N, C-alpha and C positions, 0 to 999 in steps of 0.2 A: 506299733503303729506309732507314723509319726504323730506331733501337735500342732494342732491349727489355733487360730486365734478367729473370731467370728468373722470379721471382715475378710480374712481369705478364705473361710468358707464359705459365705454368701458372693464371693466374686468365685468361685467353682460351680456352683448351680448351674447357668449356663454350661459348661461342658458336662458337667454328671445330668443334663437332660437330654443332650445331646449321643451319652456314652461316649465321651472320648475322655474320660478319667481314667489314671490308673487306680489300678486294684485297692490301693492306700488310700488315695484318693475319694474313691467311690465311699469307701465303707466309712473314712471319715464323716464324709455328708451325709449319708443315710444314720448313722447313730446321730450327727447334729440336728435334725431333721425332727428326730421324736422329740428333743427337748425343748425347739424353738420355734413359735405357731408363726412367726412371720416368715422365716425362712421356707418352712413345709406350704404355706402359702403361693409365696415365691414360685418353689420346685413344683408345682401342682400344676401353675399357670406357664409354666416355661415348658413343659413333659407334653401340657397338650398340646401346646403351638405346637413340637417338635413333632407329634404325630398327627398333624397335617400336612408336613410336608413329607412323610412316607407315605406308599403306599403300604396296605394291609400286608405281611406277610402269610405264604402258603402252612398250612399245617404239617407239610412232607419235612419232618425236621429234621436239624443238624442231629448225625449222632453221637456227638460229645456232649449236646446239648445237658443230656442226665447230668453226667459228669459236671459242669459248668453249674449248674443249677444247684446240686446239691454241694460241692463246695462253696458257693455263697451264701447259701443257706446253714451251714455250718461255722461261717465266718459274721452271722446277724446276731443281733439280740432276737427273743421271741416277742411277738407281738405283744405292747403292754393290755390293750382290751382283744384278749381273742375270741374268736367265733368259740360259741356254747358246743360241747360236744354233738349234742342231740341236731344241731344245723347244718353239721358239716358234708353229710352228705347231701341237703341243698345244696350252700354252696358250692360243691365239686362238681356235681350235676347240670347248676345253672351255667358256672362256664364250661364244660365238654358243651355245651348247648351253644352257645354263645361262640367261641371257638368256630364251633361246625358252622354255623350261620355268616361268620366273617369268610369262613375260608370258600364258601358256596357262592357267596356274592349278590347281589340284587337280580343280578339273570334269572337264577331261581326262585325269585321270591311268588311267582306266579305257579310255580309249576304243581301239580294235583297230588296229593296227599290222602291215603284211606285210614281215617279214623275208625277204628274196631273197637267194641266192646259187646256185653253178652247182656241181655234182655227175655232172656225164656231162648232164644236161640244167636247165632252171631252177627248184628247186626253192624254194618258196614257203611259210612259216609263219605263221602268224597270230598276233600275242601282245596285248599290251596296252604302253602307256607307260611303266607302271611297271617291264612287266617288260624292255624295251628297256634301261633305265635301273639294272636288275641286272645284265644281259648287261656293259654296259659296265663297272661296279663289276667282276664278276667276271675280267672280262682284264685290265684294269689292275689288278688285284692279282698279274699275275705279274710288272710289273715294280716291284711291292713288293717283293717276293720275291726280287727281284735287288738290288735298294738294300736289301735286311735292314731294311726299316721294316713297323710292321703293317698288315696286309691290310685293309679295311673288310669285305670280302663273306664272313670266317669268324668273324669276333670269339667266343669261345671256344667255339666249332661243330669241329665236324670237318674236319681238311683235304680241302682241295678239289684235284680232280682237274687234272694241268696242261693235255690238251685242253682249250682252247678252247670247242668244244661240250659235252663231257661235265659242264666245270667249270660252266658256263651254267646246266645240264639240272639237278646238282647244288645250284646256292644258288637255281633256282626250286622245286626239289622243297622245301627248306628252309627258305623264305620263306610257301610255302602252307602245312607245316606248322605253322609258327609263326601265320601268319596263322587256320588252323581251333581252332586251342589258345586264339587270345587270344579267341574267335569262343565259342569256348564256359564261357572264364569272363567272358564279358560284358565285356570291354574291348576300346575298336579296335586291330588288330590292323593297323604296317606304314603308319603313314598316309603321304601322297603327300610334305609334306614331309621328312617323315626318310629318305625313299629317297634324294631329290634329296641333301639335306644329306650321307649317309653318301658319295654319290657324289663330290661336288663337294668333301667335304673330303679323301676320298683323294686327289683331283689335285690338290690344293692342297699337299699334301704330298709328293705324288713333285716339283711343281716346284721348293718350298721346296730339297728335299735335295740334288736333282742342281746349283741355281744354288751353293751352299754346296759340294759334292762338288770342283767344280772339272775341268779336261779330263783328267783321268785318269778319269773316271767313264765318259766316252762310248765304250768299249770293252768294259765288263761286258756281260757274256752274258746274254740272257733267254731262257729256256726255255717253249717253246710244247709242249713234250713230243715233237712230231712234227721239230720243228727250231726250230735257236735265232736271232736275231737281238742283235745288238750292242748297247746300250743305247739309241745316238745313232739307230741305225733303230727299235725300238721304239717309241719318242716319235714318231716320224712314223706307223710304224700305228696307232699309239693315235689321233693327230690324223686321220687319213684314215678310222678307221669312227667318230668322234664326228661328222665332218662325213656321211658317207655314212646313219648313222641317225637323227641330225639332217634331215636330208633326211627320212628314211622317214616321221619321224614330221610334220614339216612339209607332206607330201603325205596324211599321213591325217588331218591337219584344214582343210586347204585353208588353209595358211599360207604365204605368198611367205616361201622363203629362198635365197639367193643363194651360188653357189659359195666356196671358199675366196678370199681373197686370193693374187694371182699368184705370188708368193714363194714361198706358202707351198704352192700346189698345185704349183707346178715342185718341192718337194722328195719330193711323194709319187708325184709322175710318177716322179722320179728310182729313187725305189727300188724303183716297180714293175718300171722298164725293166730293172733289175741284176736282179732277182729271176728276172725270162723265160728266161735261158739253163739255168739249173737245171729249173724248170718245162718246158721243152722237152727236156731229157736227161731228166727223169725220164717223163715221156709215150713216150717212145721206147722205153724202159725196159720200161712195160708197154704193149709193143706200139700204142699210141695213135698212133701219128705213122704222117701219111702221107706224108714224104718221108722218105728213104732218109740212114742216117747213114752219117760216115766217118771212119775212124781218123786221129787226130790228136793228136802228143804236146803236154803242156801246156808253153804259151807262146810255141807255134808257132802259124804262120799257118793261120786256116780260113775257110771259107766262111763270110759274115755277112751281116746283114741291115741295114737303115736303117730303124728306126723315128721317123719325124718326127711330132712332136707339134705340132698348129698351134694355135692365139688363147695367150690369156692364161695365161703359164707355162709354153708350150713348150719346146719345144728338138729336138736331134739326137740320137739316140743310135744307136753301132754294137754290134749283138749277135751274138757269136760261136755257130756251130748246129754247130757237131760235137762241141763240147763246153765248158763254162764255163769250163775250165781255158787255151781256145787263144784266140789274139789276134787282136780284130774290128779291119779296116781297109775304108777306101773300095776299096783296093785288088780284095780278095776278094767284095765284095759282091755277091752274086746274087737279091735282091730288096729292093725300098722300100715299103714301107709309111707312109700317112697321116693323121692320123686328129685329128678334134677332141680339145683336152684333156678334155671333161667328157665324151666319150664314150670316151675309153679308162679314166677313173677308174669311167664306171659298169661298165664290161666287165669293169675287174680287180677291181669289188666283186660280179661275179655278178647285175646287176641287166639286164642286157642278153644276149640271144643270139647267140654268135662270127656267125652268119648274116646274123642283121639288123644289122648294126652298118655305116652308111658311113664307109666309107673310099677314098681311092686308092692303086694298086695299080699296080707292073710287077717282071717278071719271075716268079723260080716262085712258081707257086704253089699248088703242095704247101709249101713252108717258110710262105710267107703263111698258109695255112689252120692249119697247125702253130704261128703267132706268135698267131691272133687266140685257139682253145680253149686254148692255153699262159695264157694273160694271165686268161682266163675261170676257168681251174683254182686262179686264186690263190686266187679269193675262199672265204668260209668264213660260218658263223652268227657 
């Protein structure tokens, strides 16, 4: 690669922003931007300005794009501040949803979308695409609170509840009131691009914050009101909800939308599997379980269920049945359930009735039934 001095590289920034540099020039500029803060700031301004000159492109990709992206990636330095591995699924799913929204455009912003979850039976609530994004913004705000960064969902407004459903409904009500006030004043209220940018800006802030925070942030608790998750799990939870609601939007507008990459889906399945013992115990305390409980001390071996998830991103999980604190093992397995990975995720999202899931089973049928209903109970708005 030819050597360029600072002045030459600075003069190339405009051409680089317009994507008209040669390959060697582009590579030299991008390497320089990792070391020169002044040029990096100027390059960002120029790239933003160029973005105003071009229409956003469709998701119908050039068949050679993959080869060009791989070639470019292999020729660049790795990121100096990488995103933590546990935040990778959220990074990927937020980017995919953002691409979907950009491709659909503002004309779809008020399209009706069915949000579904399980509460003793399947519940459906019809909202708009914009309200789905407001919902994601509201619940992502819980992660922002844990990281002590500004929350996009109530800037300048009253503090929102912690419970995800009540928090979402409070934000919806606030946005509707603001829209009515804007309409009365003859102004446009809460345009689609602003809502999308608010959500995406917050997601970028969350990812940037945990990238700079280092490994110690992974264990910080995120308070969801009725329960808490460590930050590393909360990011997986947010990735899961991004995917599920992106699929809800895509289904509403008849747009094809693929499941997450296998490594990301595996993290989502693993989180749900780890939450199942507590969900089963909760249903038993509420008198909703079919199987009888047994007393067992924490750390002692207890009855177990083998959950086998098939397909990309799947695996095998031994789950304790008598208490979340007991030790699950192959030797104490009383039931075996096999499920497809996507179907298991749809069940955990409250998009499938437990009785209508296609699965393989062996062993105690009451235990299996408890598992399926506990998985559905993990869902929420």
